[in-house]
N, C-alpha and C positions, 0 to 999 in steps of 0.2 A: 504494500500500500504506500504510494509515493509520499503522501503527506502524513504518515503515521508519526505520532510523537514517540519519544523514547520509551514511555511507560505503556503504550498501547500495544496489545498483542497483534502480530501481523500474520502468523501462520496458524491456520485452523485445520483440524482434521474433523471430518463429518462422517460418522459411522451410521449407516442406515438411510438410504436415499429412496424410500418408497413414496407413498402418496403425500406424506407431509414432509419428509426429509428432503426430497428433491427440490421443491420450491423454496424451502428454507436455505438450502445450500446456494441456490441461484441468487437469493437476496444478499447473502454474504459476499458472493462473487461480484454482484452488482455494486456493492459498497466499497469494493476495492481490496478486499482481503484475499490473501493467497489461501486457497482451499484445496485440500486433498480429500478425496471421497473414497469410501468403500461401501459395498453392499454385497450381501450374500449372493443375490442374483446380479452378476457383474454387468449385465446389459443395462440395468437401472442406474448403475454408476457411470457407465460409459456414455450414457446420454447427456451427461453434464460436461463431458470433455470439450464440446464445442463452445460451451459458455466460459471456458477457461480453467476448469478444474483439472488437477492431476488425479489420475485414477490409480489406486493401490490394489494389488492382488490380495492382500491380507490386512486385517485390522491392525496388526502389530506394525506392519510397514507403513500404514497410513499415519500412525501417530508419532513416528520418529521425528524429532525436532519440532513438534507442535507446541505452540504456546497455550492453545485452547483445544479441547476435544469435546465435540458434541456427540451425543448418542440419541438417536431417534429410532427405537426398536420396539418390537411388538409386546414384550412383557419382561418381567424381572429376570426370568431365566435367560432370555436372550441377552440382556444387559450383562448379567453375570458371566455368561460364556464369552462375550466379546471383550469385556474389561479384564477378566481374570484368567479364564481357561485358555484363551488365545495368547496370553502373555503380554497384552497391551500394558498392563500396570507395571510390568517388569522393565519396560523401556521408557516410560514417562520420566521426564526430568523433575526433580523437586521444584515446586512453584508452579508447575503446570496446573491449569484449571480444567476439570472435567465437568461439563454441563450436561446433565441427563435430562433431556426433554421428553423422554418416554413417559408413559403413564404406568407406574408400577406401584406395588404396595409400599406404604410408608416404612414399615420395618426393614424392608429390603434396601430402600434408599438410605436409611440410617446406617445399616450395616456396611454398605458400599462406602459411605462417607468416612466411617471409622477406619476401615481397612486402608483406604487411600491416604488418610491423614497420617497413618503410621509410616507412610513412605514419603511424607512431605508434599503430598499432592492435594490441592484444594478441590472440593466437590460441592456442586450445587444441584439439588433436585429442582428442576425448573420446567415442569410440564406446561403445556400450552393449550389454549382454547381459541377457536376461531376457524377451525377446519382448513381444508385445502384453499378455500377462497381467501381466508385470512393469511395463510402462509404465502400465497402468491402476491398478495397486496402489501405484505409487511405490516399487517395490522393485528398480529396475534396478541392475545392477552397472556402474559408470561408470569407464572406464579413461582417465585424463587425462594427455596428454603436453603439455609446455610448462613455463612458469614456475610453480613451486610456490606462489609468493606470490599469483599470480592465482587458482589453485585455491582457496587459503585465503580470499581476498577474496570469492569467489563461493560460499562454503560454504552460505549460506542458499538460494541458487538451486538448487544441486545437491541439497540436502536434500529439496526438493519432489519430486524425481524418483527418488531412491534413494541408494545408497552410493557415494561417489566415492573413488577411490584415485589419488594422483599416482604415475605409474609411470616417469617419466623425462622427458627433453627432447622437443622437437617430433618427432613421428613415433612415439614410444614407445607412445602410446595405440593407434595403428593396428596396430603389431606385436603388441601384447597381444591386440587384438581378433582378428587373424588366428590367433593361437595358440588363442584361445578357440574360433574356428570350426573349427579342426582337431579339437579335442576333441569338439565338438558333432557334426561330420560322422562322425567315426570311431565315436562312441558310437551315433549313430542307425543306422549300418551294422551295428554289433554287435547291437543290440537287434532290428533287422529280420531279420538272419540267424538269430538265436535263435528268433524267431517262426516262421520257415520250417522250422527243424529240429523244433521242437515240433509243428508241424502234421503234418509227415511221420511223426513218431513216434506220432501218435494221441493226444497229450495236449491238454488245453484251454489255448489261449493265455491266456485270462483267468485261469485258475487257476495257470498257470505264473507269470505276473506277480505274482499275489497271494502265491504261495509264496516268491518270492525277495525280496520287499520287506523291507527292514531288514537284508539280508545284504550281502556284499561287492559285489554287483552293483547295489546301490541307487544311484540317481542321479536328478537332475532330469529327465534324458532318459527314463529308465524310467518315471518318474511321469507326465509330461505326454505325451511322444511315444509311449511304450508304450501309454498309454491311448487315444491317437488311433488307433494301429494296430489295437487291439482293436475300437474303435467304428467304424473305417474312416471317420473324419472327417478329411478332408484339406483342408478349407478353409484357405487360407494364413494362417498367422501369420508364418512365414518362408518365402517362396516358394523352391522348389528352384533357380530360375534365379539368385537372389541368393546362395544357398549356393554354387553353382558359381562365381559371380563371385569370392567370397571365396577359394575353393580355388584358382582360377586365380592370384589375387594371391599366395597362399602359395607356389605353384610358382615364380612370378616371383622372389620374395624368396629362395627356396631356391637358385635358380640364381645369383642375385647373390652369395649367401654361400657357394656351393659346398657345399651341404648335400644329403645323401641322406635323403629322408623317405618310405620305401616305403609305410607304412600310409596316409599322407595321399594319396599318388599313386594308390593303388589305389581308395580311396573317391572321389577326384576323377574317376577314369575311369568309375565306376559312375554318379555324378551326371551326368557328361557324356552318357552314353548315355541316361539317363532324360530329361534335358532335351531332347536331340535327338529323342527319340521322342514329344514332346508334353507332358511332365510339368512343364515349367518353371513354370507358374502354380499348381501344387499345392504344399501344404506340404512342407517337406523330410522330414518323417516318411513321406511317400508314397514314399520310396525303397523301402519295402516292396513296392509294386506292381511295381517293376522286378525285384526279387529273386524275387517270386512268379512273374512271367512267365518268368524264366530257368529256374525249376524246375517249370514246368507246374502251378502251383497257382492257385486262385481265378480260373479262366478267366471 
């Protein structure tokens, strides 16, 4: 990065260039950072070469000489495998910052932070919200757990991706992401059920959504996912199986904290049935299809 200050990191490794990771890596490249990418499916990493990314054959090679390492992977086991089993942690220099933007269980994030800290490596659990659209536009909401000073030091990096908020110590980012996913799932369920009711009552779903825009029911979910439901476009931005993974993690934390979360548990049950019935790879807004089937609509 030509105008990088002495204290600003300039070499970034990005591990996991799928639906979310690829546009995030493109944003970092567009901001002038040197980015090396790795993905298990190498074709997804190679697609970033034309944007200026270096492509590494292994995660260990990707992180060599990196100042900052991003992970955007499917679950805690994938992050564990990439950081530790593959040997990445063994070659990271003390002072390197690992930013895990994956959505994983808070206890796993805390464990990773502790193990990396023993090696002199900084760790932030910084999951994101905003979907593929937000990743492409650089408008992600980033929830960062860990040392506030590290978040501040990396402000220029985060600025390329969206708006970062330091939410607490290690694990706090993941708790906030789970809470975010509760709201997303319950709101998707509410919008989908409303669509089913509107259909049964003979009104236009499209006009219904238009009519309530700007009122108390307005939300990003009504805007984007309500639009998907009307267009019946369920190509995954956020696959239902990953929504269920997050809701399962919420259930686990609720049990740990002795919490009763009845709305979350009910929508988790509906997502579980939808995924078990073959809907796992469809967008989470496709929960509408499950509710339609329950009510004999849209056969």
